[in-house]
VOBA-1610 file (N, C-alpha, C; in pm, whole numbers, padded with zeros to 5 digits, always signed):
BEGIN
Unk-01062-02704-00452Unk-01021-02567-00426Unk-01065-02476-00541Unk-01062-02526-00663Unk-01100-02445-00779Unk-01246-02400-00768Unk-01333-02486-00715Unk-01474-02447-00699Unk-01489-02335-00598Unk-01415-02342-00490Unk-01421-02237-00387Unk-01371-02104-00442Unk-01267-02108-00521Unk-01212-01988-00582Unk-01315-01926-00675Unk-01380-02008-00755Unk-01483-01959-00847Unk-01602-01901-00772Unk-01639-01961-00660Unk-01754-01914-00582Unk-01731-01775-00523Unk-01608-01746-00484Unk-01583-01613-00428Unk-01548-01511-00536Unk-01540-01555-00660Unk-01527-01464-00773Unk-01388-01411-00802Unk-01285-01492-00774Unk-01149-01452-00807Unk-01088-01557-00898Unk-00981-01522-00965Unk-00916-01618-01054Unk-00822-01708-00974Unk-00788-01818-01033Unk-00695-01912-00969Unk-00559-01845-00950Unk-00518-01765-01047Unk-00391-01693-01037Unk-00389-01599-00916Unk-00499-01526-00896Unk-00508-01434-00781Unk-00499-01513-00651Unk-00571-01624-00643Unk-00566-01708-00523Unk-00425-01757-00496Unk-00358-01804-00600Unk-00222-01855-00583Unk-00126-01746-00536Unk-00145-01625-00592Unk-00060-01511-00552Unk-00085-01477-00405Unk-00211-01470-00364Unk-00244-01440-00224Unk-00190-01550-00131Unk-00203-01673-00176Unk-00156-01785-00095Unk-00005-01778-00074Unk+00067-01742-00181Unk+00212-01730-00174Unk+00251-01615-00081Unk+00178-01503-00090Unk+00212-01385-00012Unk+00169-01397+00135Unk+00050-01449+00159Unk-00005-01449+00294Unk-00020-01588+00355Unk+00022-01692+00285Unk-00003-01829+00326Unk+00049-01868+00463Unk+00165-01821+00502Unk+00223-01862+00629Unk+00187-01771+00745Unk+00099-01674+00723Unk+00067-01577+00828Unk-00058-01617+00904Unk-00056-01586+01033Unk-00179-01604+01110Unk-00257-01473+01107Unk-00373-01472+01167Unk-00463-01357+01161Unk-00399-01231+01220Unk-00327-01244+01331Unk-00264-01128+01396Unk-00155-01069+01306Unk-00077-01154+01245Unk+00029-01106+01155Unk-00030-01036+01033Unk-00138-01089+00981Unk-00202-01028+00866Unk-00259-00891+00903Unk-00320-00881+01019Unk-00373-00751+01066Unk-00260-00651+01082Unk-00150-00695+01138Unk-00034-00606+01158Unk+00023-00561+01023Unk+00028-00651+00926Unk+00077-00615+00793Unk-00012-00508+00731Unk-00143-00525+00738Unk-00235-00426+00682Unk-00219-00291+00753Unk-00201-00296+00884Unk-00180-00175+00964Unk-00053-00102+00918Unk+00055-00177+00900Unk+00181-00118+00856Unk+00172-00062+00714Unk+00098-00129+00627Unk+00079-00079+00491Unk+00005+00055+00492Unk-00097+00067+00576Unk-00171+00194+00588Unk-00080+00304+00642Unk-00001+00271+00743Unk+00091+00370+00801Unk+00195+00413+00699Unk+00246+00318+00623Unk+00344+00348+00519Unk+00285+00443+00415Unk+00162+00418+00374Unk+00096+00505+00277Unk+00079+00646+00333Unk+00038+00656+00459Unk+00021+00786+00523Unk+00152+00862+00528Unk+00260+00794+00563Unk+00391+00859+00571Unk+00442+00900+00433Unk+00418+00817+00332Unk+00459+00854+00196Unk+00388+00981+00150Unk+00259+00990+00182Unk+00184+01110+00144Unk+00237+01232+00217Unk+00270+01216+00345Unk+00324+01328+00422Unk+00456+01377+00363Unk+00543+01284+00329Unk+00672+01320+00269Unk+00650+01388+00135Unk+00558+01336+00057Unk+00528+01395-00073Unk+00477+01538-00058Unk+00385+01559+00035Unk+00332+01694+00059Unk+00441+01789+00105Unk+00525+01744+00195Unk+00632+01830+00246Unk+00734+01862+00137Unk+00764+01766+00053Unk+00858+01789-00057Unk+00802+01893-00154Unk+00675+01880-00186Unk+00611+01976-00275Unk+00610+02116-00213Unk+00578+02123-00085Unk+00580+02251-00014Unk+00718+02315-00020Unk+00821+02233+00004Unk+00957+02283+00003Unk+00995+02337-00134Unk+00958+02265-00239Unk+00988+02310-00375Unk+00919+02443-00406Unk+00794+02456-00364Unk+00720+02580-00387Unk+00785+02696-00313Unk+00819+02673-00186Unk+00881+02779-00106Unk+01019+02817-00162Unk+01096+02719-00206Unk+01227+02747-00263Unk+01213+02831-00390Unk+01119+02794-00472Unk+01097+02868-00596Unk+01049+03011-00566Unk+00961+03027-00471Unk+00912+03158-00434Unk+01023+03245-00375Unk+01111+03183-00297Unk+01222+03257-00237Unk+01322+03305-00343Unk+01333+03231-00450Unk+01425+03270-00557Unk+01361+03371-00652Unk+01233+03392-00638Unk+01163+03488-00722Unk+01128+03434-00859Unk+01118+03304-00872Unk+01085+03242-01001Unk+00935+03211-01010Unk+00852+03305-00977Unk+00708+03276-00982Unk+00637+03355-01082
//
């Protein structure tokens, strides 16, 4: 296994971490996980943008600009 890890250019630690995290998943579950991670990132950005907008509007409404 160490030779295979070296051939793909990752460390043994990285392989072990990936194996621990994704080891029991099949291909469909892994695809779904990646899909959910992308959706989560998109939603976090949306919330961040809306929060910033709200803060700007609140400050402008109070006349603190």
